[in-house]
N, CA, C and O atoms as a GROMACS GRO file, in nm:
protein
  268
    1UNK      N    1  -1.598   5.996  -1.807
    1UNK     CA    2  -1.636   6.094  -1.727
    1UNK      C    3  -1.614   6.075  -1.592
    1UNK      O    4  -1.647   5.973  -1.531
    2UNK      N    5  -1.557   6.178  -1.542
    2UNK     CA    6  -1.560   6.184  -1.386
    2UNK      C    7  -1.679   6.293  -1.375
    2UNK      O    8  -1.704   6.396  -1.437
    3UNK      N    9  -1.753   6.205  -1.243
    3UNK     CA   10  -1.844   6.303  -1.171
    3UNK      C   11  -1.770   6.449  -1.128
    3UNK      O   12  -1.653   6.470  -1.099
    4UNK      N   13  -1.869   6.528  -1.134
    4UNK     CA   14  -1.847   6.707  -1.060
    4UNK      C   15  -1.894   6.731  -0.983
    4UNK      O   16  -1.871   6.839  -0.929
    5UNK      N   17  -1.992   6.637  -0.932
    5UNK     CA   18  -2.109   6.702  -0.838
    5UNK      C   19  -2.159   6.557  -0.778
    5UNK      O   20  -2.151   6.458  -0.850
    6UNK      N   21  -2.206   6.547  -0.660
    6UNK     CA   22  -2.250   6.469  -0.611
    6UNK      C   23  -2.399   6.372  -0.674
    6UNK      O   24  -2.418   6.250  -0.668
    7UNK      N   25  -2.486   6.485  -0.733
    7UNK     CA   26  -2.564   6.429  -0.807
    7UNK      C   27  -2.505   6.322  -0.917
    7UNK      O   28  -2.537   6.203  -0.921
    8UNK      N   29  -2.404   6.393  -1.012
    8UNK     CA   30  -2.358   6.318  -1.106
    8UNK      C   31  -2.310   6.215  -1.037
    8UNK      O   32  -2.347   6.116  -1.099
    9UNK      N   33  -2.244   6.179  -0.935
    9UNK     CA   34  -2.161   6.069  -0.875
    9UNK      C   35  -2.273   5.992  -0.796
    9UNK      O   36  -2.235   5.881  -0.757
   10UNK      N   37  -2.375   6.019  -0.771
   10UNK     CA   38  -2.457   5.916  -0.715
   10UNK      C   39  -2.537   5.867  -0.867
   10UNK      O   40  -2.507   5.752  -0.898
   11UNK      N   41  -2.615   5.924  -0.948
   11UNK     CA   42  -2.602   5.856  -1.056
   11UNK      C   43  -2.544   5.748  -1.148
   11UNK      O   44  -2.601   5.646  -1.186
   12UNK      N   45  -2.377   5.806  -1.185
   12UNK     CA   46  -2.314   5.677  -1.204
   12UNK      C   47  -2.297   5.582  -1.150
   12UNK      O   48  -2.302   5.477  -1.214
   13UNK      N   49  -2.272   5.583  -1.016
   13UNK     CA   50  -2.249   5.462  -0.885
   13UNK      C   51  -2.398   5.382  -0.914
   13UNK      O   52  -2.400   5.288  -0.993
   14UNK      N   53  -2.494   5.415  -0.859
   14UNK     CA   54  -2.624   5.374  -0.864
   14UNK      C   55  -2.708   5.319  -1.000
   14UNK      O   56  -2.778   5.218  -1.006
   15UNK      N   57  -2.682   5.411  -1.100
   15UNK     CA   58  -2.779   5.389  -1.229
   15UNK      C   59  -2.716   5.326  -1.304
   15UNK      O   60  -2.752   5.220  -1.354
   16UNK      N   61  -2.572   5.404  -1.328
   16UNK     CA   62  -2.481   5.363  -1.466
   16UNK      C   63  -2.418   5.196  -1.401
   16UNK      O   64  -2.442   5.090  -1.460
   17UNK      N   65  -2.340   5.205  -1.276
   17UNK     CA   66  -2.243   5.094  -1.242
   17UNK      C   67  -2.367   4.974  -1.207
   17UNK      O   68  -2.360   4.854  -1.233
   18UNK      N   69  -2.483   5.050  -1.140
   18UNK     CA   70  -2.590   4.924  -1.052
   18UNK      C   71  -2.552   4.899  -0.937
   18UNK      O   72  -2.599   4.796  -0.890
   19UNK      N   73  -2.452   4.981  -0.845
   19UNK     CA   74  -2.415   5.006  -0.733
   19UNK      C   75  -2.532   5.018  -0.615
   19UNK      O   76  -2.602   5.119  -0.605
   20UNK      N   77  -2.545   4.908  -0.530
   20UNK     CA   78  -2.642   4.937  -0.392
   20UNK      C   79  -2.548   4.995  -0.334
   20UNK      O   80  -2.440   4.936  -0.342
   21UNK      N   81  -2.549   5.124  -0.258
   21UNK     CA   82  -2.458   5.177  -0.196
   21UNK      C   83  -2.548   5.164  -0.025
   21UNK      O   84  -2.611   5.252   0.035
   22UNK      N   85  -2.524   5.034   0.010
   22UNK     CA   86  -2.558   5.002   0.152
   22UNK      C   87  -2.486   5.084   0.256
   22UNK      O   88  -2.412   5.179   0.229
   23UNK      N   89  -2.519   5.031   0.399
   23UNK     CA   90  -2.462   5.114   0.473
   23UNK      C   91  -2.294   5.047   0.532
   23UNK      O   92  -2.204   5.104   0.594
   24UNK      N   93  -2.307   4.886   0.471
   24UNK     CA   94  -2.189   4.832   0.486
   24UNK      C   95  -2.090   4.860   0.362
   24UNK      O   96  -1.970   4.876   0.386
   25UNK      N   97  -2.145   4.868   0.212
   25UNK     CA   98  -2.053   4.935   0.157
   25UNK      C   99  -1.989   5.042   0.167
   25UNK      O  100  -1.868   5.060   0.154
   26UNK      N  101  -2.086   5.130   0.195
   26UNK     CA  102  -2.036   5.301   0.197
   26UNK      C  103  -1.919   5.304   0.359
   26UNK      O  104  -1.802   5.341   0.357
   27UNK      N  105  -1.959   5.279   0.426
   27UNK     CA  106  -1.840   5.240   0.566
   27UNK      C  107  -1.719   5.165   0.482
   27UNK      O  108  -1.621   5.237   0.463
   28UNK      N  109  -1.711   5.046   0.434
   28UNK     CA  110  -1.570   5.017   0.398
   28UNK      C  111  -1.514   5.096   0.285
   28UNK      O  112  -1.392   5.091   0.269
   29UNK      N  113  -1.582   5.165   0.208
   29UNK     CA  114  -1.523   5.243   0.096
   29UNK      C  115  -1.475   5.373   0.170
   29UNK      O  116  -1.372   5.430   0.134
   30UNK      N  117  -1.529   5.404   0.242
   30UNK     CA  118  -1.468   5.534   0.343
   30UNK      C  119  -1.386   5.502   0.399
   30UNK      O  120  -1.300   5.590   0.410
   31UNK      N  121  -1.348   5.344   0.480
   31UNK     CA  122  -1.212   5.337   0.563
   31UNK      C  123  -1.106   5.340   0.416
   31UNK      O  124  -0.988   5.374   0.431
   32UNK      N  125  -1.157   5.304   0.283
   32UNK     CA  126  -1.016   5.221   0.292
   32UNK      C  127  -0.998   5.348   0.188
   32UNK      O  128  -0.880   5.363   0.156
   33UNK      N  129  -1.098   5.452   0.123
   33UNK     CA  130  -1.050   5.572   0.053
   33UNK      C  131  -0.965   5.670   0.157
   33UNK      O  132  -0.876   5.742   0.111
   34UNK      N  133  -0.992   5.671   0.283
   34UNK     CA  134  -0.913   5.782   0.392
   34UNK      C  135  -0.827   5.719   0.438
   34UNK      O  136  -0.780   5.783   0.532
   35UNK      N  137  -0.762   5.600   0.422
   35UNK     CA  138  -0.645   5.522   0.428
   35UNK      C  139  -0.537   5.575   0.337
   35UNK      O  140  -0.526   5.508   0.234
   36UNK      N  141  -0.444   5.690   0.348
   36UNK     CA  142  -0.354   5.724   0.269
   36UNK      C  143  -0.264   5.587   0.256
   36UNK      O  144  -0.208   5.577   0.147
   37UNK      N  145  -0.250   5.521   0.311
   37UNK     CA  146  -0.137   5.410   0.289
   37UNK      C  147  -0.200   5.283   0.198
   37UNK      O  148  -0.129   5.212   0.126
   38UNK      N  149  -0.325   5.267   0.212
   38UNK     CA  150  -0.405   5.176   0.137
   38UNK      C  151  -0.404   5.174  -0.012
   38UNK      O  152  -0.440   5.266  -0.087
   39UNK      N  153  -0.349   5.029  -0.052
   39UNK     CA  154  -0.286   5.038  -0.218
   39UNK      C  155  -0.421   5.089  -0.300
   39UNK      O  156  -0.410   5.138  -0.412
   40UNK      N  157  -0.567   5.070  -0.226
   40UNK     CA  158  -0.670   5.112  -0.311
   40UNK      C  159  -0.688   5.261  -0.340
   40UNK      O  160  -0.720   5.320  -0.443
   41UNK      N  161  -0.659   5.301  -0.227
   41UNK     CA  162  -0.664   5.447  -0.220
   41UNK      C  163  -0.580   5.527  -0.314
   41UNK      O  164  -0.607   5.635  -0.368
   42UNK      N  165  -0.435   5.427  -0.326
   42UNK     CA  166  -0.325   5.494  -0.315
   42UNK      C  167  -0.319   5.487  -0.499
   42UNK      O  168  -0.256   5.575  -0.557
   43UNK      N  169  -0.392   5.374  -0.580
   43UNK     CA  170  -0.427   5.340  -0.664
   43UNK      C  171  -0.540   5.446  -0.743
   43UNK      O  172  -0.528   5.475  -0.862
   44UNK      N  173  -0.653   5.498  -0.653
   44UNK     CA  174  -0.745   5.562  -0.700
   44UNK      C  175  -0.683   5.699  -0.734
   44UNK      O  176  -0.711   5.760  -0.838
   45UNK      N  177  -0.586   5.748  -0.627
   45UNK     CA  178  -0.557   5.914  -0.648
   45UNK      C  179  -0.459   5.904  -0.789
   45UNK      O  180  -0.454   5.999  -0.867
   46UNK      N  181  -0.397   5.803  -0.808
   46UNK     CA  182  -0.297   5.801  -0.921
   46UNK      C  183  -0.399   5.796  -1.063
   46UNK      O  184  -0.378   5.874  -1.155
   47UNK      N  185  -0.487   5.717  -1.067
   47UNK     CA  186  -0.604   5.733  -1.182
   47UNK      C  187  -0.663   5.823  -1.178
   47UNK      O  188  -0.641   5.904  -1.268
   48UNK      N  189  -0.760   5.856  -1.085
   48UNK     CA  190  -0.827   5.977  -1.078
   48UNK      C  191  -0.804   6.103  -1.039
   48UNK      O  192  -0.878   6.187  -1.092
   49UNK      N  193  -0.698   6.155  -0.938
   49UNK     CA  194  -0.651   6.277  -0.860
   49UNK      C  195  -0.710   6.229  -0.716
   49UNK      O  196  -0.800   6.149  -0.689
   50UNK      N  197  -0.600   6.335  -0.606
   50UNK     CA  198  -0.650   6.311  -0.482
   50UNK      C  199  -0.778   6.402  -0.466
   50UNK      O  200  -0.870   6.368  -0.391
   51UNK      N  201  -0.782   6.535  -0.552
   51UNK     CA  202  -0.913   6.580  -0.540
   51UNK      C  203  -1.024   6.523  -0.566
   51UNK      O  204  -1.128   6.578  -0.529
   52UNK      N  205  -1.026   6.418  -0.624
   52UNK     CA  206  -1.156   6.355  -0.647
   52UNK      C  207  -1.171   6.212  -0.585
   52UNK      O  208  -1.259   6.127  -0.604
   53UNK      N  209  -1.065   6.209  -0.511
   53UNK     CA  210  -1.078   6.105  -0.437
   53UNK      C  211  -1.132   6.124  -0.292
   53UNK      O  212  -1.196   6.048  -0.220
   54UNK      N  213  -1.076   6.276  -0.270
   54UNK     CA  214  -1.142   6.343  -0.140
   54UNK      C  215  -1.315   6.391  -0.193
   54UNK      O  216  -1.409   6.382  -0.114
   55UNK      N  217  -1.328   6.427  -0.294
   55UNK     CA  218  -1.486   6.447  -0.333
   55UNK      C  219  -1.525   6.307  -0.286
   55UNK      O  220  -1.590   6.288  -0.183
   56UNK      N  221  -1.483   6.209  -0.367
   56UNK     CA  222  -1.586   6.065  -0.329
   56UNK      C  223  -1.636   6.062  -0.211
   56UNK      O  224  -1.754   6.082  -0.182
   57UNK      N  225  -1.502   6.024  -0.102
   57UNK     CA  226  -1.493   6.043   0.022
   57UNK      C  227  -1.627   6.157   0.063
   57UNK      O  228  -1.707   6.118   0.147
   58UNK      N  229  -1.639   6.246   0.023
   58UNK     CA  230  -1.707   6.347   0.098
   58UNK      C  231  -1.861   6.310   0.053
   58UNK      O  232  -1.959   6.329   0.125
   59UNK      N  233  -1.864   6.259  -0.069
   59UNK     CA  234  -1.982   6.242  -0.136
   59UNK      C  235  -2.033   6.068  -0.057
   59UNK      O  236  -2.122   6.079   0.027
   60UNK      N  237  -2.005   5.988  -0.071
   60UNK     CA  238  -1.980   5.869   0.025
   60UNK      C  239  -2.053   5.926   0.177
   60UNK      O  240  -2.151   5.865   0.219
   61UNK      N  241  -2.006   6.025   0.242
   61UNK     CA  242  -2.062   6.045   0.340
   61UNK      C  243  -2.168   6.096   0.381
   61UNK      O  244  -2.231   6.083   0.486
   62UNK      N  245  -2.191   6.185   0.244
   62UNK     CA  246  -2.309   6.247   0.239
   62UNK      C  247  -2.422   6.133   0.188
   62UNK      O  248  -2.539   6.150   0.222
   63UNK      N  249  -2.391   6.044   0.125
   63UNK     CA  250  -2.466   5.942   0.080
   63UNK      C  251  -2.536   5.861   0.205
   63UNK      O  252  -2.658   5.858   0.221
   64UNK      N  253  -2.448   5.802   0.285
   64UNK     CA  254  -2.448   5.751   0.412
   64UNK      C  255  -2.576   5.813   0.491
   64UNK      O  256  -2.678   5.752   0.524
   65UNK      N  257  -2.534   5.990   0.519
   65UNK     CA  258  -2.656   6.061   0.578
   65UNK      C  259  -2.754   6.057   0.557
   65UNK      O  260  -2.834   6.064   0.650
   66UNK      N  261  -2.806   6.040   0.409
   66UNK     CA  262  -2.898   6.020   0.327
   66UNK      C  263  -2.938   5.916   0.349
   66UNK      O  264  -3.041   5.905   0.283
   67UNK      N  265  -2.910   5.788   0.426
   67UNK     CA  266  -2.991   5.675   0.394
   67UNK      C  267  -3.102   5.690   0.490
   67UNK      O  268  -3.194   5.608   0.491
   0.00000   0.00000   0.00000
């Protein structure tokens, strides 16, 4: 399932995947996903679509602000 909302994404990342959204993790992931030339960003867009990549960037920023 590809999350459609922040709440779905947050639950997926923190509960289902067990990822701790630390400041360091969030910062690094935003940097990678915002870099359209980074191999991980390219692969992410190929797998899930560019719209979802942009959503994840937005949700990461939202999670960072909520810390």
